[in-house]
C-alpha positions in Angstrom: 5.8 20.4 57.6 2.6 21.7 55.5 2.7 23.7 52.4 1.7 27.0 53.1 1.5 28.6 49.3 3.4 31.4 50.4 6.6 32.8 48.8 8.8 35.4 48.6 12.1 37.3 48.1 14.4 39.5 49.6 14.3 43.1 48.6 17.0 46.5 49.7 16.5 46.6 53.3 13.2 44.6 53.2 11.1 41.9 52.5 8.3 40.7 49.9 5.9 38.1 50.3 3.6 36.7 47.9 0.2 34.6 48.7 -1.9 33.7 44.9 -2.2 37.3 43.2 -1.7 39.7 46.5 2.0 40.3 47.3 3.2 43.1 50.0 6.7 44.6 50.4 7.6 45.5 53.8 10.8 48.3 54.0 12.6 49.2 56.9 13.3 52.6 56.2 16.3 54.9 57.5 14.4 56.2 60.1 13.5 52.7 61.6 9.9 52.1 60.6 8.5 49.5 58.8 6.8 50.7 55.7 4.2 48.1 54.1 2.6 48.2 50.3 0.2 45.7 49.4 -0.6 44.8 45.3 -1.9 42.6 43.2 -0.6 40.8 40.4 -2.1 38.1 38.3 0.0 35.6 36.9 0.5 35.0 33.6 -0.7 31.3 33.5 -4.0 32.6 35.0 -4.9 34.9 32.4 -4.0 32.5 29.8 -4.9 29.0 31.2 -2.5 27.3 28.4 0.5 28.9 30.3 -0.4 26.9 33.0 0.3 23.4 31.7 2.9 21.1 33.3 6.4 21.6 32.1 5.3 25.1 30.4 3.9 26.9 33.2 7.6 27.0 34.8 9.4 29.9 32.5 6.2 32.0 32.8 6.1 31.6 36.5 9.9 32.5 36.2 8.7 35.8 34.5 6.0 36.6 36.8 8.5 36.0 39.7 11.0 39.0 37.7 8.3 40.9 37.3 7.2 41.3 40.6 10.6 40.8 42.0 11.8 43.7 40.4 8.7 46.1 41.2 9.6 45.2 44.9 13.3 46.1 44.2 11.9 49.3 42.9 9.9 50.2 45.7 12.4 49.3 48.5 14.9 51.5 46.7 13.3 54.2 46.3 13.5 55.1 50.7 17.6 54.7 50.1 18.0 57.2 46.9 20.7 60.1 46.9 19.8 62.8 48.0 16.6 64.6 46.4 18.6 67.9 45.3 21.2 66.0 43.3 20.7 66.4 39.7 19.4 63.3 37.7 21.6 62.3 34.5 21.1 63.1 31.1 20.0 59.8 31.0 17.1 59.8 32.9 16.6 63.4 31.6 16.3 61.6 27.9 13.8 58.8 29.0 11.8 60.9 30.9 11.2 63.3 28.0 10.5 60.4 25.7 8.4 58.1 27.6 6.7 60.4 30.5 5.6 58.8 33.4 6.4 55.6 32.1 10.0 55.9 32.3 10.5 54.6 35.0 8.9 50.9 33.7 10.9 51.2 30.7 14.0 51.5 32.7 13.0 48.6 34.4 12.4 46.2 31.3 15.5 47.3 29.9 17.5 46.2 32.8 15.6 42.6 33.2 15.9 42.2 29.4 20.0 43.2 29.9 20.7 41.2 32.9 18.7 38.1 31.8 21.0 38.5 28.2 24.2 38.7 30.5 23.0 35.3 32.7 22.6 33.6 29.5 25.9 34.8 28.1 28.0 34.0 31.3 26.0 31.6 32.7 25.0 29.1 29.3 27.4 30.5 26.8 31.0 30.6 27.8 30.7 27.5 29.9 29.5 25.9 26.5 32.1 27.2 24.6 34.6 26.1 26.9 33.3 22.2 27.1 33.4 22.2 23.1 37.4 23.5 23.2 37.9 20.8 26.1 36.3 18.3 23.7 38.8 18.8 20.9 41.7 17.7 23.5 40.0 14.8 24.8 37.3 14.0 21.9 34.8 13.0 24.7 32.0 14.4 24.6 30.6 13.6 28.0 33.5 14.4 29.8 33.2 17.6 27.8 29.3 18.1 29.2 30.6 17.0 32.6 33.2 19.6 32.2 30.9 22.2 31.0 28.4 21.9 34.4 30.9 22.1 36.5 32.1 25.1 35.2 28.6 26.7 35.2 28.3 26.0 38.7 31.7 27.5 39.8 30.9 30.3 38.3 27.9 30.8 40.0 29.6 30.3 43.2 32.3 32.7 42.6 29.9 35.4 41.4 27.9 34.8 45.1 31.0 34.7 47.0 32.3 38.1 45.1 29.3 40.1 45.7 28.5 38.0 49.2 31.6 40.6 49.9 29.5 43.7 49.6 27.4 44.9 53.2 24.5 45.7 50.8 24.6 42.4 49.5 25.3 40.3 52.7 22.3 42.3 54.5 20.0 41.5 51.9 21.4 37.5 52.2 20.2 38.0 56.0 16.8 39.2 55.3 16.6 36.7 52.9 17.1 33.9 55.7 14.2 36.2 57.5 11.8 35.1 55.0 12.8 31.7 54.8 12.6 31.2 58.4 9.0 33.2 58.8 7.5 30.4 55.5 9.3 27.7 58.2 7.7 28.6 61.2 4.2 28.9 59.8 4.8 25.7 58.1 5.6 24.0 61.1 3.1 24.9 63.0 4.4 27.6 65.3 2.9 31.0 66.0 4.2 33.5 63.6 6.5 35.9 66.5 10.1 37.0 66.7 10.9 34.0 69.2 9.3 31.3 67.0 10.9 32.7 64.1 14.3 33.1 65.0 14.5 29.5 66.0 13.1 28.3 62.8 15.5 26.9 59.6 16.7 29.4 57.4 16.7 26.7 54.8 14.0 25.6 52.7 13.3 23.8 49.4 11.2 26.4 47.2 14.2 28.6 47.2 14.8 30.3 44.0 19.1 29.3 44.9 17.5 25.7 45.0 15.9 26.2 41.5 19.1 28.2 40.3 21.2 25.4 41.1 18.5 22.7 40.0 18.7 24.2 36.7 22.3 23.6 36.2 22.5 19.9 36.8 19.8 19.1 35.0 20.9 21.0 32.5 24.4 18.6 32.5 21.3 15.6 31.9 19.7 17.0 29.2 23.4 18.4 27.3 25.0 14.8 27.9 21.6 13.5 26.2 21.3 15.4 23.0 24.6 15.7 21.4 25.6 18.2 18.5 29.3 18.0 16.9 29.9 21.7 15.9 30.2 24.8 18.9 27.7 26.8 17.0 25.2 23.9 17.1 25.9 23.5 20.5 25.2 27.0 21.5 21.5 27.0 19.9 20.6 24.1 21.4 21.9 25.3 24.7 19.6 28.4 24.5 16.8 26.1 22.9 16.8 23.9 25.7 16.4 26.8 28.0 12.3 26.9 28.4 12.2 23.0 28.6 14.7 22.3 31.6 13.5 25.5 33.3 9.7 23.8 33.1 11.6 20.9 34.3 13.2 22.1 37.0 10.1 24.2 38.2 8.1 20.8 38.3 10.5 19.2 40.7 10.9 22.4 43.0 7.1 22.5 43.4 7.0 18.6 44.1 9.7 19.1 46.2 7.9 21.9 48.2 4.9 19.6 48.9 7.0 16.6 49.5 8.8 15.0 52.4 9.9 11.6 50.8 13.4 10.7 51.2 14.1 10.6 47.8 13.1 14.0 47.4 14.7 15.2 50.4 17.8 13.9 49.1 17.9 15.0 45.0 17.0 18.6 47.2 20.1 18.5 49.4 22.4 20.1 46.6 20.0 23.2 46.4 19.9 23.1 50.1 23.5 23.2 50.8 24.2 26.0 48.0 21.6 28.2 50.0 24.4 28.4 52.8 26.1 31.5 50.1 22.7 33.1 49.5 21.1 32.9 52.9 22.1 34.2 56.0 21.0 34.5 60.1 19.0 37.7 60.3 18.7 39.7 63.2 15.2 40.1 65.3 14.5 43.9 63.5 14.6 41.7 59.9 12.3 39.2 61.1 10.1 42.0 62.4 9.9 43.3 58.7 9.5 39.7 57.2 6.6 39.1 59.8 4.6 42.1 58.7 5.2 41.1 55.1 3.0 37.8 55.7 1.0 39.3 57.6 -0.5 41.6 54.7 -0.8 39.2 52.5 -1.3 35.3 54.5 -4.0 34.8 57.2 -1.6 32.6 59.7 -3.9 32.2 62.2 -6.6 30.7 60.0 -3.5 28.5 58.4 -2.4 27.3 61.8 -6.3 26.4 62.7 -6.9 24.5 59.4 -3.7 22.4 59.7 -2.7 21.9 62.9 -5.0 22.3 65.7 -7.1 19.2 64.2 -3.9 17.4 65.5 -3.9 18.2 69.1 
């Protein structure tokens, strides 16, 4: 398998694929046709070289992914909005009045910030608080840190299992599988067509699910190494260490995406196992959408010629 540089994200009835500054969102519209929108996004690290330094770039790469992901998600959702004759809510009217044409961007920004804060509270602060309570009972810092990490992973697993019960989320997970299969198809030297994609693996080491699990596992190591005595200080250190842990996790994920060494593959297994919850087998029509997204930003024929034909 050879690194291609492409990556993506599942959206509502579609796929976003990114290659360098280019990204494209392909959506299967209600009428059955596929609509593709191509755009350009220059990452923060390219605008400001300092942000591209090792262990610094991870947190900003995550921010880039959030921005592109929200834009693509908003675009895909536009094809499935409620009846055009329905009246906008009072909140929508308020934002339109105050922010005008920027209303949608403002709402997207507020939603993103709220989502991040909610994630910090649920997946970081609550486990840290519970770990502190356990420490009062057993008076063992390491047991409390392990318990905190286990609670964090358990919350994530239960959350994924809960939302996967919704039909829309389940279909999004299937499109997630189509995204992975397309990348695996070309990175294993196969022509990009429905047949080859369908028989390719739905697991991929550069997956966002793997990143989340790596973050959680690395956080256990950091939180066991950095000891603080009070719950308040513990919560503060957890927050301050988020960029550091994200940076280290990003570097490992980048290495894993380019390496097939036995050690890296072993260390990548927890994330690959977790993909069993967030990556499902797609249908052939979903794969068609994913192929459209890939071909909009990536010359897979040239890639195969340069990386695999020479080996024949």
